[in-house]
LOBAZA-911309 format. One record per atom (N, C-alpha, C): residue in one letter; x, y, z. Coordinates in steps of 0.2 Angstrom, whole numbers, plus 5000, padded with zeros to 4 digits. Each point is the difference from the previous one (the first is absolute). Layout:
N
aXYZ ...
//
This chain:
65
m500249314879 m499549965008 m500150075005 a499350025002 a499950045002 a500050025008 t500350075001 t500350015006 t499350025006 q500049975004 q499550015006 q500150085004 p499550024999 p499950095003 p500249985007 p500450065005 p500150005006 p499549985005 r500149965003 r499550005005 r499950065006 l499350015000 l500050075006 l499749975006 l500550025005 l499850005005 l499950035005 r499449995005 r499550045005 r500450015006 l499850055003 l500450005006 l500349975005 p499349935003 p500449975004 p500449964998 a500249974992 a500649954997 a500450054999 v500150055000 v500450075000 v500449995005 i499650025008 i500349985007 i500549955000 e499649944997 e500249935002 e500650014998 l500250014992 l500749994996 l500550055004 t499750065001 t500650055001 t500250005007 g499549965003 g500350005009 g499550075003 l499950064995 l500150065002 l499250005004 c500050065004 c499050015002 c499750044994 r499550015003 r499550034995 r500350094999 t500250035007 t500150065000 t500950014996 a500249955001 a500750024997 a499949974992 v499649994998 v500049964992 v499750094999 y499450025000 y499650054998 y500850075003 n500250005004 n500450075000 n500849974997 a500449945000 a500449984994 a499750034992 e499749974997 e499550034994 e499950075001 r499950045004 r499850065002 r500950024999 d500449995003 d500850034999 d500549994994 g499149954995 g500649994993 g500649945001 g499949965004 g500549935000 g499649955003 f499550014997 f499449954999 f499849984992 p500049945000 p499750004991 p498950035002 p499850054995 p499550024999 p499549965001 r499450015002 r499449955000 r499650024992 v499549964999 v499850034994 v499349975003 s499450064996 s499349975002 s499849944995 i499649975004 i499749954997 i499350005000 g499750055002 g499350015002 g499850075004 k499450025000 k499850065002 k500450005008 r500149955003 r500050005009 r500449945000 s500649994993 s500549945002 s500750024996 v500549995006 v500650014996 v500549925000 a500650004998 a500249955001 a500850024997 w500549955000 w500749994998 w500149974996 r500650004996 r500249974995 r500449965000 e500049915003 e500549975002 e500750005000 d500050034991 d500749974998 d500450095002 q499650055001 q500450055003 q500149985007 l499749985003 l500150005010 l500549954999 i500049964995 i500749955002 i500550034998 a499950044995 a500750044998 a500150055006 w499650025002 w500250045007 w500349965004 i499649945003 i500449975007 i500549984997 e500449964995 e500550004996 e500550065001 s499950074997 s500350055002 s500350005006 r499650005006 r499950025006 r500549945002 q500149944999 q500549965002 q500649994997 r500150054994 r500749994998 r500250075003 k499650055002 k500450065005 k500249985006 v499949935004 v500249985005 v500549974999 a499949974995 a500649964996 a500650045000 a499850065000 a500850034997 a500450035004 
//
């Protein structure tokens, strides 16, 4: 059974998934606290869904602690 490659999410989907605004996404990425984007074309970027979910879960663990 082959594993599925990670889904790549464009910015609108990242905003909806995380609840962050565009500026907050880019600022968090710049500060090193957010999964890095990957280039999917000359002028297109996306984020790996599995990394975003892991980031969300790590934030939830910090709040619960």
